[in-house]
C-alpha positions in Angstrom: 22.3 10.2 39.4 24.7 7.3 39.8 28.3 8.0 39.0 29.5 4.6 38.1 27.9 1.7 36.3 30.0 -0.9 38.2 32.3 -3.7 37.0 31.5 -6.4 34.6 33.0 -9.7 33.4 33.7 -10.3 29.7 34.7 -13.9 29.4 37.6 -14.3 31.8 38.4 -10.6 31.8 37.3 -8.4 34.7 36.7 -4.8 33.7 36.1 -1.9 36.1 33.3 -0.6 33.7 31.3 -2.0 30.9 32.1 1.0 28.6 35.2 0.8 26.4 36.4 2.6 23.3 36.1 0.9 19.9 39.1 0.0 17.9 40.0 2.6 15.3 38.3 5.5 17.0 40.7 6.5 19.7 44.1 6.1 18.1 46.9 3.7 19.1 47.8 5.4 22.4 46.6 7.8 25.0 45.2 10.4 22.7 41.9 10.5 24.5 43.5 11.2 27.9 43.2 14.9 27.2 39.4 14.5 27.4 38.9 12.2 30.4 40.5 9.7 32.8 41.4 6.6 30.9 41.5 4.6 34.1 37.8 5.2 34.6 36.9 3.3 31.4 36.5 -0.4 31.1 39.3 -0.5 28.5 40.9 1.3 25.7 40.8 -0.9 22.6 43.6 0.3 20.3 43.4 0.7 16.5 44.2 -2.7 14.8 47.8 -3.6 14.5 49.6 -5.9 12.1 53.0 -7.6 12.6 54.4 -4.9 10.3 53.9 -1.2 9.6 51.0 -0.5 7.2 50.2 2.8 5.5 46.5 2.2 4.9 44.5 3.7 2.1 45.1 6.9 0.2 42.8 9.8 1.1 39.9 10.7 1.2 39.3 8.2 4.1 36.2 9.5 5.9 32.8 10.6 4.6 29.7 11.8 6.5 26.7 9.6 5.9 24.0 11.7 7.6 22.4 11.5 11.0 25.8 11.1 12.8 26.8 8.0 10.7 29.8 7.9 8.5 31.8 5.9 6.0 35.5 5.2 6.5 38.1 3.6 4.4 41.2 4.2 6.5 42.5 0.7 5.7 44.1 -0.3 9.0 46.9 2.1 9.0 49.3 1.4 11.9 52.9 1.3 13.1 53.1 -2.5 13.7 52.9 -4.3 17.0 56.6 -3.9 18.0 56.7 -0.1 17.4 53.3 0.2 19.2 54.7 -1.5 22.2 57.7 0.8 22.3 56.1 4.1 21.4 52.4 4.0 22.4 51.8 1.4 25.1 53.8 3.2 27.8 51.6 6.3 27.5 48.5 4.2 28.0 50.0 2.5 31.0 51.0 5.8 32.5 47.4 7.0 32.1 46.2 3.9 34.0 44.4 2.4 31.1 43.3 -1.2 30.8 44.3 -2.1 27.3 42.8 -4.5 24.7 45.0 -4.8 21.6 43.4 -5.4 18.3 45.3 -7.3 15.6 44.8 -8.1 11.9 46.4 -10.1 9.2 45.7 -11.2 5.6 46.8 -14.8 6.3 46.8 -17.1 9.3 50.5 -16.7 9.6 50.2 -12.9 9.7 47.7 -13.2 12.5 50.1 -15.5 14.3 53.0 -13.2 13.9 51.1 -10.1 15.2 49.8 -12.1 18.2 53.3 -13.5 19.0 54.7 -9.9 19.2 52.0 -9.1 21.8 53.1 -11.9 24.2 54.1 -10.5 27.5 52.9 -6.9 26.7 52.3 -5.3 30.1 48.8 -4.0 30.9 47.2 -5.8 27.9 44.3 -7.9 29.1 43.0 -9.4 25.9 43.6 -9.5 22.1 40.7 -8.6 19.8 41.1 -10.5 16.6 39.9 -8.3 13.8 38.8 -10.7 11.1 36.2 -8.4 9.6 37.6 -5.0 8.4 35.8 -4.2 5.1 38.3 -1.5 4.0 41.3 -3.6 2.9 41.4 -5.6 -0.3 41.6 -9.3 0.5 40.9 -8.9 4.2 37.6 -10.7 4.4 38.7 -13.5 6.7 35.5 -13.3 8.7 33.4 -14.3 5.8 34.7 -17.9 6.0 34.1 -20.1 9.0 37.3 -22.1 8.5 39.4 -19.0 8.0 37.9 -17.3 11.0 38.7 -20.4 13.2 42.2 -20.5 11.9 42.9 -16.8 12.5 41.5 -16.9 16.0 43.5 -20.1 16.8 46.6 -18.4 15.5 46.0 -15.4 17.8 46.6 -17.8 20.7 50.3 -17.0 20.2 49.7 -13.9 22.3 48.9 -15.9 25.4 45.9 -13.7 26.1 42.1 -14.1 26.1 40.8 -13.9 22.5 37.9 -11.7 21.4 36.8 -12.2 17.8 35.5 -9.1 16.1 32.9 -10.2 13.5 31.3 -8.7 10.4 27.6 -8.1 10.2 27.9 -8.7 6.4 27.5 -12.5 6.5 24.5 -14.8 5.7 24.7 -16.5 9.1 26.6 -14.8 11.9 25.9 -17.7 14.2 28.0 -20.0 11.9 31.0 -17.6 11.9 30.6 -17.0 15.7 30.7 -20.8 16.3 33.8 -21.1 14.2 35.5 -18.3 16.2 34.6 -20.0 19.5 35.9 -23.3 18.1 39.1 -21.5 17.3 39.5 -20.4 20.9 37.6 -17.1 21.2 36.0 -16.7 24.6 34.3 -13.4 23.6 32.6 -12.1 20.5 32.8 -8.4 19.6 29.7 -7.6 17.6 29.9 -5.9 15.1 32.4 -4.3 12.8 31.4 -1.8 10.2 29.0 -2.7 7.4 30.3 -2.3 3.8 28.5 0.6 2.1 28.8 3.0 -0.9 28.2 6.7 -1.5 28.0 8.4 -4.9 28.5 12.2 -5.3 25.6 13.3 -7.4 27.5 16.2 -8.9 30.8 14.5 -9.8 29.9 10.9 -9.8 32.8 10.1 -7.5 32.3 6.8 -5.7 33.3 6.3 -2.0 33.3 2.8 -0.7 33.9 2.2 3.0 32.6 0.8 6.3 29.3 2.3 7.6 29.3 3.1 11.3 27.3 5.2 13.7 23.6 5.3 14.4 22.6 3.6 11.2 24.6 0.5 12.3 23.0 0.3 15.7 20.0 -1.9 15.0 22.3 -4.3 13.1 24.5 -4.6 16.1 21.5 -5.2 18.4 20.3 -8.1 16.1 23.8 -9.7 16.1 24.1 -9.5 19.8 20.7 -10.9 20.4 21.2 -13.8 18.0 24.6 -14.7 19.4 23.5 -14.5 23.0 20.6 -16.8 22.3 22.9 -19.3 20.5 25.8 -19.0 22.8 24.5 -18.3 26.4 27.9 -18.7 28.1 30.2 -16.8 25.8 31.4 -13.2 26.4 29.8 -10.6 24.2 30.8 -7.0 23.5 28.3 -4.9 21.7 29.5 -2.2 19.3 27.8 -0.1 16.7 26.1 3.3 17.0 26.5 3.6 20.8 25.9 7.4 21.2 24.0 7.4 24.5 23.5 5.4 27.7 20.2 4.2 26.3 22.1 2.8 23.2 24.4 1.0 25.5 21.5 -0.3 27.6 19.8 -1.6 24.5 22.9 -3.7 23.7 23.0 -4.9 27.3 19.3 -5.9 27.2 20.0 -7.8 24.0 22.8 -9.8 25.7 26.0 -7.8 25.8 28.3 -8.0 28.8 30.0 -4.7 27.8 29.9 -2.1 25.0 32.3 -0.1 22.9 31.9 3.5 21.9 33.3 4.4 18.4 31.9 6.9 15.9 30.4 9.1 18.6 34.0 9.9 19.7 34.7 11.8 16.5 31.9 14.3 17.3 32.5 14.4 21.0 35.8 13.0 22.4 34.2 12.9 25.8 31.5 10.6 24.7 32.7 7.4 26.5 32.6 9.1 29.9 29.2 10.7 29.2 27.8 7.4 28.1 29.2 5.7 31.1 27.4 8.1 33.4 24.1 7.7 31.4 24.4 3.9 31.6 25.0 4.1 35.4 21.8 6.1 35.7 19.9 3.6 33.7 21.2 0.8 35.9 20.2 2.7 39.0 16.7 3.3 37.7 16.2 -0.4 37.0 17.8 -1.6 40.2 20.0 -4.0 38.4 23.7 -4.7 37.8 25.1 -5.4 34.4 25.1 -9.2 34.9 21.4 -9.2 35.9 20.3 -7.0 33.0 22.3 -8.8 30.3 20.0 -10.6 27.9 16.8 -9.7 29.8 15.1 -9.1 26.4 15.6 -12.7 25.4 13.6 -14.2 28.3 
């Protein structure tokens, strides 16, 4: 069995592996270092940060949705970019991690402010512009093509390659993707969680949050395939229900240059390394590198 899936290129960013963590699933720092070597992963994508501290939503925040899927309504809790740089980034660098910083804002200027605070951050290779979190009132930037373009353009203040993380909950993801690219995104991260609702049949309590895990996977595959067909030269990161090497391979076949592992980490914190090995084995069986396999299903 192969031990390493090999490097990949995501836009202008070179990664040692095509397997990363997904934002919001491995904390703000080196929390996962207790379970595996962070320097063996393509990157650690940290939980989304604003220019200011944010408490997020009141509990309960997470609910199981069956079959390994879940709903979450954490609400982008975070310490703010400056505190993160001082408190959490050093630990990631000490662990040898390649870091992708995710940022969010409610307005164009809030995106710009968060990005500006990232400028010059050591070890950060890209900024993922989260325009698509469904768990914060008013944070639906990614439902508007003009607002998406403005947010991504504002994130240029970081002086880093920009990855736009898009919502699957739109009528035409190609339109939003085109706007993100026009705003300066060189890579699309596809997709964020899907708005969903659960009702307790005993109490009637309603839980609204973002659906992630296996139930989201086919939605992510569709988004990746559509955007790869429409934008053959853009970087694409597939995320949504990646729980095995075959899940990762499916996104690669659909057109992804790399993948992110998210919800699977909550059940098994070692999942990114296991999936990396399984993907390496798949690549070995098919006699292909990641660049050769990418988008093969579209031809």
